[in-house]
PDB file of N, CA, C and O in Angstrom:
ATOM      1  N   MET A   1       0.857  -1.182   0.000  1.00  0.00           N
ATOM      2  CA  MET A   1       0.000   0.000   0.000  1.00  0.00           C
ATOM      3  C   MET A   1       0.899   1.239   0.000  1.00  0.00           C
ATOM      4  O   MET A   1       1.806   1.342   0.827  1.00  0.00           O
ATOM      5  N   PRO A   2       0.658   2.180  -0.918  1.00  0.00           N
ATOM      6  CA  PRO A   2       1.501   3.375  -0.958  1.00  0.00           C
ATOM      7  C   PRO A   2       1.289   4.225   0.284  1.00  0.00           C
ATOM      8  O   PRO A   2       0.239   4.193   0.926  1.00  0.00           O
ATOM      9  N   GLU A   3       2.337   4.993   0.598  1.00  0.00           N
ATOM     10  CA  GLU A   3       2.232   5.903   1.743  1.00  0.00           C
ATOM     11  C   GLU A   3       1.182   6.964   1.439  1.00  0.00           C
ATOM     12  O   GLU A   3       1.124   7.503   0.334  1.00  0.00           O
ATOM     13  N   ILE A   4       0.358   7.253   2.435  1.00  0.00           N
ATOM     14  CA  ILE A   4      -0.717   8.231   2.248  1.00  0.00           C
ATOM     15  C   ILE A   4      -0.200   9.609   2.645  1.00  0.00           C
ATOM     16  O   ILE A   4       0.184   9.839   3.792  1.00  0.00           O
ATOM     17  N   LYS A   5      -0.198  10.504   1.690  1.00  0.00           N
ATOM     18  CA  LYS A   5       0.191  11.886   1.944  1.00  0.00           C
ATOM     19  C   LYS A   5      -1.049  12.743   1.745  1.00  0.00           C
ATOM     20  O   LYS A   5      -1.750  12.623   0.741  1.00  0.00           O
ATOM     21  N   LYS A   6      -1.304  13.596   2.700  1.00  0.00           N
ATOM     22  CA  LYS A   6      -2.514  14.407   2.660  1.00  0.00           C
ATOM     23  C   LYS A   6      -2.626  15.204   1.366  1.00  0.00           C
ATOM     24  O   LYS A   6      -3.727  15.393   0.849  1.00  0.00           O
ATOM     25  N   GLU A   7      -1.514  15.666   0.847  1.00  0.00           N
ATOM     26  CA  GLU A   7      -1.577  16.469  -0.377  1.00  0.00           C
ATOM     27  C   GLU A   7      -1.971  15.635  -1.597  1.00  0.00           C
ATOM     28  O   GLU A   7      -2.341  16.194  -2.630  1.00  0.00           O
ATOM     29  N   ASN A   8      -1.897  14.302  -1.490  1.00  0.00           N
ATOM     30  CA  ASN A   8      -2.293  13.426  -2.589  1.00  0.00           C
ATOM     31  C   ASN A   8      -3.768  13.029  -2.522  1.00  0.00           C
ATOM     32  O   ASN A   8      -4.285  12.411  -3.453  1.00  0.00           O
ATOM     33  N   LEU A   9      -4.436  13.375  -1.444  1.00  0.00           N
ATOM     34  CA  LEU A   9      -5.826  12.964  -1.244  1.00  0.00           C
ATOM     35  C   LEU A   9      -6.787  14.009  -1.788  1.00  0.00           C
ATOM     36  O   LEU A   9      -6.492  15.205  -1.796  1.00  0.00           O
ATOM     37  N   VAL A  10      -7.936  13.539  -2.241  1.00  0.00           N
ATOM     38  CA  VAL A  10      -8.992  14.414  -2.743  1.00  0.00           C
ATOM     39  C   VAL A  10     -10.240  14.141  -1.915  1.00  0.00           C
ATOM     40  O   VAL A  10     -10.620  12.983  -1.741  1.00  0.00           O
ATOM     41  N   ARG A  11     -10.882  15.184  -1.404  1.00  0.00           N
ATOM     42  CA  ARG A  11     -12.099  15.030  -0.601  1.00  0.00           C
ATOM     43  C   ARG A  11     -13.293  14.807  -1.525  1.00  0.00           C
ATOM     44  O   ARG A  11     -13.511  15.565  -2.470  1.00  0.00           O
ATOM     45  N   LYS A  12     -14.070  13.744  -1.235  1.00  0.00           N
ATOM     46  CA  LYS A  12     -15.299  13.446  -1.962  1.00  0.00           C
ATOM     47  C   LYS A  12     -16.386  13.126  -0.942  1.00  0.00           C
ATOM     48  O   LYS A  12     -16.103  12.620   0.144  1.00  0.00           O
ATOM     49  N   GLN A  13     -17.616  13.423  -1.298  1.00  0.00           N
ATOM     50  CA  GLN A  13     -18.750  13.077  -0.439  1.00  0.00           C
ATOM     51  C   GLN A  13     -19.601  12.044  -1.154  1.00  0.00           C
ATOM     52  O   GLN A  13     -19.850  12.138  -2.356  1.00  0.00           O
ATOM     53  N   PHE A  14     -20.048  11.039  -0.373  1.00  0.00           N
ATOM     54  CA  PHE A  14     -20.890   9.984  -0.921  1.00  0.00           C
ATOM     55  C   PHE A  14     -22.043   9.734   0.028  1.00  0.00           C
ATOM     56  O   PHE A  14     -21.910   9.898   1.240  1.00  0.00           O
ATOM     57  N   LEU A  15     -23.170   9.339  -0.527  1.00  0.00           N
ATOM     58  CA  LEU A  15     -24.306   8.921   0.281  1.00  0.00           C
ATOM     59  C   LEU A  15     -24.264   7.407   0.390  1.00  0.00           C
ATOM     60  O   LEU A  15     -24.213   6.703  -0.618  1.00  0.00           O
ATOM     61  N   ILE A  16     -24.287   6.908   1.625  1.00  0.00           N
ATOM     62  CA  ILE A  16     -24.297   5.469   1.853  1.00  0.00           C
ATOM     63  C   ILE A  16     -25.338   5.154   2.910  1.00  0.00           C
ATOM     64  O   ILE A  16     -25.772   6.030   3.658  1.00  0.00           O
ATOM     65  N   TYR A  17     -25.731   3.887   2.960  1.00  0.00           N
ATOM     66  CA  TYR A  17     -26.745   3.460   3.903  1.00  0.00           C
ATOM     67  C   TYR A  17     -26.167   3.376   5.321  1.00  0.00           C
ATOM     68  O   TYR A  17     -24.977   3.114   5.496  1.00  0.00           O
ATOM     69  N   PRO A  18     -27.023   3.603   6.336  1.00  0.00           N
ATOM     70  CA  PRO A  18     -26.559   3.464   7.726  1.00  0.00           C
ATOM     71  C   PRO A  18     -25.937   2.097   8.003  1.00  0.00           C
ATOM     72  O   PRO A  18     -24.968   2.005   8.756  1.00  0.00           O
ATOM     73  N   SER A  19     -26.476   1.041   7.408  1.00  0.00           N
ATOM     74  CA  SER A  19     -25.908  -0.291   7.619  1.00  0.00           C
ATOM     75  C   SER A  19     -24.488  -0.373   7.061  1.00  0.00           C
ATOM     76  O   SER A  19     -23.652  -1.101   7.595  1.00  0.00           O
ATOM     77  N   GLN A  20     -24.218   0.370   5.993  1.00  0.00           N
ATOM     78  CA  GLN A  20     -22.870   0.378   5.428  1.00  0.00           C
ATOM     79  C   GLN A  20     -21.909   1.144   6.334  1.00  0.00           C
ATOM     80  O   GLN A  20     -20.737   0.784   6.448  1.00  0.00           O
ATOM     81  N   ILE A  21     -22.402   2.195   6.972  1.00  0.00           N
ATOM     82  CA  ILE A  21     -21.576   2.937   7.928  1.00  0.00           C
ATOM     83  C   ILE A  21     -21.216   2.045   9.104  1.00  0.00           C
ATOM     84  O   ILE A  21     -20.072   2.034   9.558  1.00  0.00           O
ATOM     85  N   GLU A  22     -22.195   1.300   9.595  1.00  0.00           N
ATOM     86  CA  GLU A  22     -21.936   0.384  10.715  1.00  0.00           C
ATOM     87  C   GLU A  22     -20.907  -0.673  10.327  1.00  0.00           C
ATOM     88  O   GLU A  22     -20.005  -0.983  11.105  1.00  0.00           O
ATOM     89  N   LYS A  23     -21.043  -1.219   9.132  1.00  0.00           N
ATOM     90  CA  LYS A  23     -20.109  -2.242   8.668  1.00  0.00           C
ATOM     91  C   LYS A  23     -18.712  -1.640   8.508  1.00  0.00           C
ATOM     92  O   LYS A  23     -17.716  -2.252   8.895  1.00  0.00           O
ATOM     93  N   MET A  24     -18.648  -0.441   7.935  1.00  0.00           N
ATOM     94  CA  MET A  24     -17.367   0.217   7.739  1.00  0.00           C
ATOM     95  C   MET A  24     -16.707   0.537   9.084  1.00  0.00           C
ATOM     96  O   MET A  24     -15.497   0.369   9.238  1.00  0.00           O
ATOM     97  N   ALA A  25     -17.492   0.991  10.045  1.00  0.00           N
ATOM     98  CA  ALA A  25     -16.950   1.300  11.373  1.00  0.00           C
ATOM     99  C   ALA A  25     -16.419   0.038  12.044  1.00  0.00           C
ATOM    100  O   ALA A  25     -15.369   0.068  12.686  1.00  0.00           O
ATOM    101  N   ALA A  26     -17.141  -1.071  11.897  1.00  0.00           N
ATOM    102  CA  ALA A  26     -16.694  -2.335  12.485  1.00  0.00           C
ATOM    103  C   ALA A  26     -15.395  -2.803  11.826  1.00  0.00           C
ATOM    104  O   ALA A  26     -14.481  -3.263  12.510  1.00  0.00           O
ATOM    105  N   LEU A  27     -15.314  -2.689  10.512  1.00  0.00           N
ATOM    106  CA  LEU A  27     -14.086  -3.065   9.808  1.00  0.00           C
ATOM    107  C   LEU A  27     -12.916  -2.172  10.231  1.00  0.00           C
ATOM    108  O   LEU A  27     -11.803  -2.650  10.448  1.00  0.00           O
ATOM    109  N   ALA A  28     -13.186  -0.883  10.342  1.00  0.00           N
ATOM    110  CA  ALA A  28     -12.140   0.057  10.746  1.00  0.00           C
ATOM    111  C   ALA A  28     -11.649  -0.275  12.153  1.00  0.00           C
ATOM    112  O   ALA A  28     -10.447  -0.276  12.414  1.00  0.00           O
ATOM    113  N   ASP A  29     -12.576  -0.553  13.044  1.00  0.00           N
ATOM    114  CA  ASP A  29     -12.208  -0.908  14.419  1.00  0.00           C
ATOM    115  C   ASP A  29     -11.394  -2.197  14.436  1.00  0.00           C
ATOM    116  O   ASP A  29     -10.378  -2.290  15.125  1.00  0.00           O
ATOM    117  N   HIS A  30     -11.843  -3.181  13.680  1.00  0.00           N
ATOM    118  CA  HIS A  30     -11.157  -4.483  13.630  1.00  0.00           C
ATOM    119  C   HIS A  30      -9.730  -4.346  13.088  1.00  0.00           C
ATOM    120  O   HIS A  30      -8.818  -5.040  13.537  1.00  0.00           O
ATOM    121  N   GLN A  31      -9.549  -3.440  12.112  1.00  0.00           N
ATOM    122  CA  GLN A  31      -8.240  -3.276  11.483  1.00  0.00           C
ATOM    123  C   GLN A  31      -7.432  -2.125  12.098  1.00  0.00           C
ATOM    124  O   GLN A  31      -6.322  -1.835  11.651  1.00  0.00           O
ATOM    125  N   SER A  32      -7.991  -1.475  13.120  1.00  0.00           N
ATOM    126  CA  SER A  32      -7.348  -0.300  13.723  1.00  0.00           C
ATOM    127  C   SER A  32      -6.985   0.724  12.638  1.00  0.00           C
ATOM    128  O   SER A  32      -5.869   1.240  12.581  1.00  0.00           O
ATOM    129  N   ALA A  33      -7.958   0.989  11.798  1.00  0.00           N
ATOM    130  CA  ALA A  33      -7.767   1.929  10.690  1.00  0.00           C
ATOM    131  C   ALA A  33      -8.923   2.926  10.698  1.00  0.00           C
ATOM    132  O   ALA A  33      -9.922   2.737  11.393  1.00  0.00           O
ATOM    133  N   SER A  34      -8.770   3.977   9.924  1.00  0.00           N
ATOM    134  CA  SER A  34      -9.860   4.939   9.786  1.00  0.00           C
ATOM    135  C   SER A  34     -10.878   4.393   8.789  1.00  0.00           C
ATOM    136  O   SER A  34     -10.575   3.502   7.995  1.00  0.00           O
ATOM    137  N   MET A  35     -12.088   4.942   8.846  1.00  0.00           N
ATOM    138  CA  MET A  35     -13.100   4.526   7.868  1.00  0.00           C
ATOM    139  C   MET A  35     -12.668   4.946   6.466  1.00  0.00           C
ATOM    140  O   MET A  35     -12.955   4.245   5.496  1.00  0.00           O
ATOM    141  N   ALA A  36     -11.981   6.079   6.352  1.00  0.00           N
ATOM    142  CA  ALA A  36     -11.480   6.513   5.047  1.00  0.00           C
ATOM    143  C   ALA A  36     -10.501   5.485   4.481  1.00  0.00           C
ATOM    144  O   ALA A  36     -10.512   5.204   3.283  1.00  0.00           O
ATOM    145  N   GLU A  37      -9.652   4.924   5.350  1.00  0.00           N
ATOM    146  CA  GLU A  37      -8.707   3.896   4.897  1.00  0.00           C
ATOM    147  C   GLU A  37      -9.449   2.652   4.428  1.00  0.00           C
ATOM    148  O   GLU A  37      -9.046   2.017   3.454  1.00  0.00           O
ATOM    149  N   ILE A  38     -10.533   2.301   5.118  1.00  0.00           N
ATOM    150  CA  ILE A  38     -11.333   1.139   4.709  1.00  0.00           C
ATOM    151  C   ILE A  38     -11.917   1.378   3.322  1.00  0.00           C
ATOM    152  O   ILE A  38     -11.925   0.471   2.490  1.00  0.00           O
ATOM    153  N   VAL A  39     -12.400   2.580   3.066  1.00  0.00           N
ATOM    154  CA  VAL A  39     -12.945   2.909   1.739  1.00  0.00           C
ATOM    155  C   VAL A  39     -11.842   2.811   0.686  1.00  0.00           C
ATOM    156  O   VAL A  39     -12.058   2.242  -0.384  1.00  0.00           O
ATOM    157  N   ARG A  40     -10.660   3.363   0.982  1.00  0.00           N
ATOM    158  CA  ARG A  40      -9.554   3.278   0.020  1.00  0.00           C
ATOM    159  C   ARG A  40      -9.184   1.830  -0.259  1.00  0.00           C
ATOM    160  O   ARG A  40      -8.930   1.470  -1.408  1.00  0.00           O
ATOM    161  N   GLN A  41      -9.149   0.989   0.779  1.00  0.00           N
ATOM    162  CA  GLN A  41      -8.834  -0.428   0.597  1.00  0.00           C
ATOM    163  C   GLN A  41      -9.887  -1.118  -0.269  1.00  0.00           C
ATOM    164  O   GLN A  41      -9.557  -1.929  -1.134  1.00  0.00           O
ATOM    165  N   ALA A  42     -11.148  -0.789  -0.029  1.00  0.00           N
ATOM    166  CA  ALA A  42     -12.232  -1.403  -0.805  1.00  0.00           C
ATOM    167  C   ALA A  42     -12.122  -1.016  -2.280  1.00  0.00           C
ATOM    168  O   ALA A  42     -12.315  -1.851  -3.163  1.00  0.00           O
ATOM    169  N   ILE A  43     -11.811   0.248  -2.536  1.00  0.00           N
ATOM    170  CA  ILE A  43     -11.662   0.701  -3.925  1.00  0.00           C
ATOM    171  C   ILE A  43     -10.486  -0.010  -4.579  1.00  0.00           C
ATOM    172  O   ILE A  43     -10.586  -0.468  -5.717  1.00  0.00           O
ATOM    173  N   ASP A  44      -9.374  -0.100  -3.862  1.00  0.00           N
ATOM    174  CA  ASP A  44      -8.198  -0.776  -4.412  1.00  0.00           C
ATOM    175  C   ASP A  44      -8.466  -2.262  -4.668  1.00  0.00           C
ATOM    176  O   ASP A  44      -7.942  -2.831  -5.625  1.00  0.00           O
ATOM    177  N   ALA A  45      -9.272  -2.883  -3.823  1.00  0.00           N
ATOM    178  CA  ALA A  45      -9.544  -4.321  -3.950  1.00  0.00           C
ATOM    179  C   ALA A  45     -10.561  -4.630  -5.040  1.00  0.00           C
ATOM    180  O   ALA A  45     -10.608  -5.755  -5.536  1.00  0.00           O
ATOM    181  N   PHE A  46     -11.375  -3.649  -5.421  1.00  0.00           N
ATOM    182  CA  PHE A  46     -12.444  -3.877  -6.383  1.00  0.00           C
ATOM    183  C   PHE A  46     -11.882  -4.052  -7.791  1.00  0.00           C
ATOM    184  O   PHE A  46     -11.016  -3.294  -8.227  1.00  0.00           O
ATOM    185  N   SER A  47     -12.386  -5.052  -8.484  1.00  0.00           N
ATOM    186  CA  SER A  47     -12.002  -5.295  -9.870  1.00  0.00           C
ATOM    187  C   SER A  47     -13.275  -5.528 -10.679  1.00  0.00           C
ATOM    188  O   SER A  47     -13.857  -6.610 -10.608  1.00  0.00           O
ATOM    189  N   PRO A  48     -13.717  -4.528 -11.448  1.00  0.00           N
ATOM    190  CA  PRO A  48     -14.972  -4.677 -12.192  1.00  0.00           C
ATOM    191  C   PRO A  48     -14.911  -5.778 -13.236  1.00  0.00           C
ATOM    192  O   PRO A  48     -15.948  -6.271 -13.678  1.00  0.00           O
ATOM    193  N   ASP A  49     -13.711  -6.168 -13.634  1.00  0.00           N
ATOM    194  CA  ASP A  49     -13.571  -7.219 -14.638  1.00  0.00           C
ATOM    195  C   ASP A  49     -13.635  -8.611 -14.030  1.00  0.00           C
ATOM    196  O   ASP A  49     -13.692  -9.601 -14.760  1.00  0.00           O
ATOM    197  N   SER A  50     -13.626  -8.704 -12.696  1.00  0.00           N
ATOM    198  CA  SER A  50     -13.587 -10.009 -12.029  1.00  0.00           C
ATOM    199  C   SER A  50     -14.661 -10.142 -10.960  1.00  0.00           C
ATOM    200  O   SER A  50     -14.331 -10.252  -9.779  1.00  0.00           O
ATOM    201  N   PRO A  51     -15.952 -10.136 -11.343  1.00  0.00           N
ATOM    202  CA  PRO A  51     -16.988 -10.290 -10.322  1.00  0.00           C
ATOM    203  C   PRO A  51     -16.923 -11.650  -9.643  1.00  0.00           C
ATOM    204  O   PRO A  51     -17.469 -11.824  -8.554  1.00  0.00           O
ATOM    205  N   GLY A  52     -16.260 -12.617 -10.275  1.00  0.00           N
ATOM    206  CA  GLY A  52     -16.123 -13.940  -9.688  1.00  0.00           C
ATOM    207  C   GLY A  52     -15.187 -13.961  -8.492  1.00  0.00           C
ATOM    208  O   GLY A  52     -15.126 -14.957  -7.771  1.00  0.00           O
ATOM    209  N   ASP A  53     -14.453 -12.867  -8.271  1.00  0.00           N
ATOM    210  CA  ASP A  53     -13.551 -12.797  -7.121  1.00  0.00           C
ATOM    211  C   ASP A  53     -14.324 -12.755  -5.812  1.00  0.00           C
ATOM    212  O   ASP A  53     -13.792 -13.116  -4.762  1.00  0.00           O
ATOM    213  N   MET A  54     -15.566 -12.321  -5.869  1.00  0.00           N
ATOM    214  CA  MET A  54     -16.358 -12.195  -4.663  1.00  0.00           C
ATOM    215  C   MET A  54     -16.815 -13.587  -4.213  1.00  0.00           C
ATOM    216  O   MET A  54     -17.374 -14.353  -4.998  1.00  0.00           O
ATOM    217  N   ALA A  55     -16.573 -13.891  -2.970  1.00  0.00           N
ATOM    218  CA  ALA A  55     -16.958 -15.194  -2.429  1.00  0.00           C
ATOM    219  C   ALA A  55     -18.479 -15.318  -2.398  1.00  0.00           C
ATOM    220  O   ALA A  55     -19.199 -14.325  -2.292  1.00  0.00           O
ATOM    221  N   GLU A  56     -18.946 -16.557  -2.494  1.00  0.00           N
ATOM    222  CA  GLU A  56     -20.390 -16.801  -2.489  1.00  0.00           C
ATOM    223  C   GLU A  56     -21.027 -16.235  -1.224  1.00  0.00           C
ATOM    224  O   GLU A  56     -22.119 -15.670  -1.286  1.00  0.00           O
ATOM    225  N   SER A  57     -20.369 -16.375  -0.089  1.00  0.00           N
ATOM    226  CA  SER A  57     -20.927 -15.856   1.162  1.00  0.00           C
ATOM    227  C   SER A  57     -21.052 -14.337   1.120  1.00  0.00           C
ATOM    228  O   SER A  57     -22.001 -13.775   1.665  1.00  0.00           O
ATOM    229  N   GLU A  58     -20.090 -13.669   0.470  1.00  0.00           N
ATOM    230  CA  GLU A  58     -20.165 -12.212   0.340  1.00  0.00           C
ATOM    231  C   GLU A  58     -21.328 -11.809  -0.554  1.00  0.00           C
ATOM    232  O   GLU A  58     -22.039 -10.846  -0.268  1.00  0.00           O
ATOM    233  N   LEU A  59     -21.517 -12.556  -1.643  1.00  0.00           N
ATOM    234  CA  LEU A  59     -22.636 -12.268  -2.537  1.00  0.00           C
ATOM    235  C   LEU A  59     -23.970 -12.472  -1.827  1.00  0.00           C
ATOM    236  O   LEU A  59     -24.886 -11.660  -1.961  1.00  0.00           O
ATOM    237  N   LEU A  60     -24.070 -13.570  -1.066  1.00  0.00           N
ATOM    238  CA  LEU A  60     -25.299 -13.826  -0.318  1.00  0.00           C
ATOM    239  C   LEU A  60     -25.547 -12.741   0.713  1.00  0.00           C
ATOM    240  O   LEU A  60     -26.686 -12.316   0.908  1.00  0.00           O
ATOM    241  N   GLU A  61     -24.489 -12.290   1.374  1.00  0.00           N
ATOM    242  CA  GLU A  61     -24.635 -11.217   2.359  1.00  0.00           C
ATOM    243  C   GLU A  61     -25.111  -9.935   1.692  1.00  0.00           C
ATOM    244  O   GLU A  61     -25.978  -9.242   2.225  1.00  0.00           O
ATOM    245  N   LEU A  62     -24.550  -9.615   0.528  1.00  0.00           N
ATOM    246  CA  LEU A  62     -24.951  -8.422  -0.201  1.00  0.00           C
ATOM    247  C   LEU A  62     -26.413  -8.510  -0.631  1.00  0.00           C
ATOM    248  O   LEU A  62     -27.171  -7.556  -0.456  1.00  0.00           O
ATOM    249  N   VAL A  63     -26.807  -9.647  -1.189  1.00  0.00           N
ATOM    250  CA  VAL A  63     -28.194  -9.833  -1.610  1.00  0.00           C
ATOM    251  C   VAL A  63     -29.126  -9.761  -0.403  1.00  0.00           C
ATOM    252  O   VAL A  63     -30.183  -9.135  -0.467  1.00  0.00           O
ATOM    253  N   SER A  64     -28.732 -10.401   0.689  1.00  0.00           N
ATOM    254  CA  SER A  64     -29.539 -10.383   1.902  1.00  0.00           C
ATOM    255  C   SER A  64     -29.730  -8.957   2.410  1.00  0.00           C
ATOM    256  O   SER A  64     -30.833  -8.574   2.800  1.00  0.00           O
ATOM    257  N   MET A  65     -28.663  -8.183   2.403  1.00  0.00           N
ATOM    258  CA  MET A  65     -28.742  -6.798   2.863  1.00  0.00           C
ATOM    259  C   MET A  65     -29.694  -5.993   1.979  1.00  0.00           C
ATOM    260  O   MET A  65     -30.508  -5.216   2.478  1.00  0.00           O
ATOM    261  N   ARG A  66     -29.587  -6.186   0.668  1.00  0.00           N
ATOM    262  CA  ARG A  66     -30.454  -5.450  -0.257  1.00  0.00           C
ATOM    263  C   ARG A  66     -31.920  -5.856  -0.092  1.00  0.00           C
ATOM    264  O   ARG A  66     -32.809  -5.005  -0.150  1.00  0.00           O
ATOM    265  N   VAL A  67     -32.174  -7.134   0.110  1.00  0.00           N
ATOM    266  CA  VAL A  67     -33.551  -7.599   0.319  1.00  0.00           C
ATOM    267  C   VAL A  67     -34.112  -7.008   1.609  1.00  0.00           C
ATOM    268  O   VAL A  67     -35.257  -6.555   1.633  1.00  0.00           O
ATOM    269  N   LYS A  68     -33.323  -7.008   2.677  1.00  0.00           N
ATOM    270  CA  LYS A  68     -33.772  -6.426   3.947  1.00  0.00           C
ATOM    271  C   LYS A  68     -34.094  -4.945   3.782  1.00  0.00           C
ATOM    272  O   LYS A  68     -35.100  -4.463   4.302  1.00  0.00           O
ATOM    273  N   GLU A  69     -33.238  -4.224   3.057  1.00  0.00           N
ATOM    274  CA  GLU A  69     -33.483  -2.800   2.814  1.00  0.00           C
ATOM    275  C   GLU A  69     -34.767  -2.605   2.014  1.00  0.00           C
ATOM    276  O   GLU A  69     -35.551  -1.704   2.310  1.00  0.00           O
ATOM    277  N   ALA A  70     -34.985  -3.444   0.999  1.00  0.00           N
ATOM    278  CA  ALA A  70     -36.201  -3.344   0.183  1.00  0.00           C
ATOM    279  C   ALA A  70     -37.436  -3.647   1.016  1.00  0.00           C
ATOM    280  O   ALA A  70     -38.452  -2.965   0.885  1.00  0.00           O
ATOM    281  N   LEU A  71     -37.361  -4.659   1.869  1.00  0.00           N
ATOM    282  CA  LEU A  71     -38.498  -4.986   2.730  1.00  0.00           C
ATOM    283  C   LEU A  71     -38.794  -3.858   3.704  1.00  0.00           C
ATOM    284  O   LEU A  71     -39.956  -3.530   3.949  1.00  0.00           O
ATOM    285  N   ASP A  72     -37.751  -3.268   4.257  1.00  0.00           N
ATOM    286  CA  ASP A  72     -37.931  -2.150   5.190  1.00  0.00           C
ATOM    287  C   ASP A  72     -38.578  -0.963   4.476  1.00  0.00           C
ATOM    288  O   ASP A  72     -39.499  -0.342   5.007  1.00  0.00           O
ATOM    289  N   ASP A  73     -38.092  -0.648   3.269  1.00  0.00           N
ATOM    290  CA  ASP A  73     -38.686   0.442   2.489  1.00  0.00           C
ATOM    291  C   ASP A  73     -40.145   0.149   2.153  1.00  0.00           C
ATOM    292  O   ASP A  73     -40.987   1.046   2.211  1.00  0.00           O
ATOM    293  N   THR A  74     -40.448  -1.091   1.806  1.00  0.00           N
ATOM    294  CA  THR A  74     -41.822  -1.486   1.487  1.00  0.00           C
ATOM    295  C   THR A  74     -42.718  -1.348   2.712  1.00  0.00           C
ATOM    296  O   THR A  74     -43.847  -0.869   2.608  1.00  0.00           O
ATOM    297  N   ARG A  75     -42.212  -1.771   3.884  1.00  0.00           N
ATOM    298  CA  ARG A  75     -42.976  -1.659   5.122  1.00  0.00           C
ATOM    299  C   ARG A  75     -43.284  -0.192   5.433  1.00  0.00           C
ATOM    300  O   ARG A  75     -44.412   0.151   5.785  1.00  0.00           O
ATOM    301  N   LYS A  76     -42.280   0.661   5.302  1.00  0.00           N
ATOM    302  CA  LYS A  76     -42.468   2.095   5.577  1.00  0.00           C
ATOM    303  C   LYS A  76     -43.474   2.713   4.608  1.00  0.00           C
ATOM    304  O   LYS A  76     -44.313   3.523   5.004  1.00  0.00           O
ATOM    305  N   THR A  77     -43.384   2.329   3.348  1.00  0.00           N
ATOM    306  CA  THR A  77     -44.331   2.850   2.355  1.00  0.00           C
ATOM    307  C   THR A  77     -45.742   2.370   2.662  1.00  0.00           C
ATOM    308  O   THR A  77     -46.699   3.135   2.538  1.00  0.00           O
ATOM    309  N   ARG A  78     -45.877   1.128   3.055  1.00  0.00           N
ATOM    310  CA  ARG A  78     -47.194   0.572   3.397  1.00  0.00           C
ATOM    311  C   ARG A  78     -47.793   1.295   4.595  1.00  0.00           C
ATOM    312  O   ARG A  78     -48.983   1.609   4.606  1.00  0.00           O
ATOM    313  N   GLU A  79     -46.964   1.561   5.605  1.00  0.00           N
ATOM    314  CA  GLU A  79     -47.444   2.283   6.787  1.00  0.00           C
ATOM    315  C   GLU A  79     -47.915   3.691   6.411  1.00  0.00           C
ATOM    316  O   GLU A  79     -48.953   4.156   6.881  1.00  0.00           O
ATOM    317  N   LYS A  80     -47.139   4.357   5.563  1.00  0.00           N
ATOM    318  CA  LYS A  80     -47.520   5.704   5.127  1.00  0.00           C
ATOM    319  C   LYS A  80     -48.824   5.662   4.332  1.00  0.00           C
ATOM    320  O   LYS A  80     -49.695   6.514   4.510  1.00  0.00           O
ATOM    321  N   LEU A  81     -48.949   4.676   3.466  1.00  0.00           N
ATOM    322  CA  LEU A  81     -50.176   4.517   2.678  1.00  0.00           C
ATOM    323  C   LEU A  81     -51.377   4.242   3.588  1.00  0.00           C
ATOM    324  O   LEU A  81     -52.453   4.803   3.381  1.00  0.00           O
ATOM    325  N   ASP A  82     -51.198   3.386   4.588  1.00  0.00           N
ATOM    326  CA  ASP A  82     -52.285   3.092   5.538  1.00  0.00           C
ATOM    327  C   ASP A  82     -52.723   4.357   6.275  1.00  0.00           C
ATOM    328  O   ASP A  82     -53.919   4.587   6.454  1.00  0.00           O
ATOM    329  N   ARG A  83     -51.755   5.181   6.705  1.00  0.00           N
ATOM    330  CA  ARG A  83     -52.099   6.430   7.404  1.00  0.00           C
ATOM    331  C   ARG A  83     -52.859   7.382   6.480  1.00  0.00           C
ATOM    332  O   ARG A  83     -53.826   8.023   6.890  1.00  0.00           O
ATOM    333  N   THR A  84     -52.409   7.462   5.233  1.00  0.00           N
ATOM    334  CA  THR A  84     -53.068   8.341   4.271  1.00  0.00           C
ATOM    335  C   THR A  84     -54.484   7.871   3.985  1.00  0.00           C
ATOM    336  O   THR A  84     -55.407   8.684   3.925  1.00  0.00           O
ATOM    337  N   LEU A  85     -54.666   6.569   3.809  1.00  0.00           N
ATOM    338  CA  LEU A  85     -56.002   6.031   3.568  1.00  0.00           C
ATOM    339  C   LEU A  85     -56.921   6.253   4.765  1.00  0.00           C
ATOM    340  O   LEU A  85     -58.104   6.548   4.590  1.00  0.00           O
ATOM    341  N   ALA A  86     -56.394   6.114   5.973  1.00  0.00           N
ATOM    342  CA  ALA A  86     -57.185   6.358   7.173  1.00  0.00           C
ATOM    343  C   ALA A  86     -57.642   7.810   7.227  1.00  0.00           C
ATOM    344  O   ALA A  86     -58.791   8.081   7.578  1.00  0.00           O
ATOM    345  N   LYS A  87     -56.757   8.754   6.882  1.00  0.00           N
ATOM    346  CA  LYS A  87     -57.124  10.168   6.878  1.00  0.00           C
ATOM    347  C   LYS A  87     -58.214  10.436   5.833  1.00  0.00           C
ATOM    348  O   LYS A  87     -59.155  11.190   6.082  1.00  0.00           O
ATOM    349  N   LEU A  88     -58.071   9.810   4.670  1.00  0.00           N
ATOM    350  CA  LEU A  88     -59.074   9.994   3.629  1.00  0.00           C
ATOM    351  C   LEU A  88     -60.414   9.419   4.055  1.00  0.00           C
ATOM    352  O   LEU A  88     -61.456  10.006   3.765  1.00  0.00           O
ATOM    353  N   ASP A  89     -60.405   8.276   4.741  1.00  0.00           N
ATOM    354  CA  ASP A  89     -61.651   7.676   5.240  1.00  0.00           C
ATOM    355  C   ASP A  89     -62.323   8.606   6.246  1.00  0.00           C
ATOM    356  O   ASP A  89     -63.546   8.748   6.237  1.00  0.00           O
ATOM    357  N   MET A  90     -61.525   9.248   7.125  1.00  0.00           N
ATOM    358  CA  MET A  90     -62.096  10.141   8.126  1.00  0.00           C
ATOM    359  C   MET A  90     -62.719  11.353   7.454  1.00  0.00           C
ATOM    360  O   MET A  90     -63.766  11.828   7.894  1.00  0.00           O
ATOM    361  N   ARG A  91     -62.100  11.859   6.406  1.00  0.00           N
ATOM    362  CA  ARG A  91     -62.643  13.019   5.695  1.00  0.00           C
ATOM    363  C   ARG A  91     -63.931  12.657   4.949  1.00  0.00           C
ATOM    364  O   ARG A  91     -64.868  13.452   4.877  1.00  0.00           O
ATOM    365  N   ALA A  92     -63.955  11.454   4.404  1.00  0.00           N
ATOM    366  CA  ALA A  92     -65.127  11.035   3.620  1.00  0.00           C
ATOM    367  C   ALA A  92     -66.285  10.630   4.513  1.00  0.00           C
ATOM    368  O   ALA A  92     -67.448  10.740   4.125  1.00  0.00           O
ATOM    369  N   GLY A  93     -65.961  10.158   5.720  1.00  0.00           N
ATOM    370  CA  GLY A  93     -66.991   9.628   6.611  1.00  0.00           C
ATOM    371  C   GLY A  93     -67.621  10.664   7.422  1.00  0.00           C
ATOM    372  O   GLY A  93     -68.508  10.367   8.222  1.00  0.00           O
TER     373      GLY A  93
END
């Protein structure tokens, strides 16, 4: 890994899920590194030409995380829809 010099770094902002922040913080703690270092390591390790490099367990974890997020979003949308329908029923009744 090349030596990190502050003058070589570029500040970028990204939107990520809270679960990804938790995972990144746990990895950083485990490796005694900063979360920024974990992001740099992940970028360096990523190879778009080799999706087969990802272990089956990692793929399952990624799919599982995405399904959980989709279910949570669906639940929240359903709750909002139920509240809206209840308000409309009260106005009509």
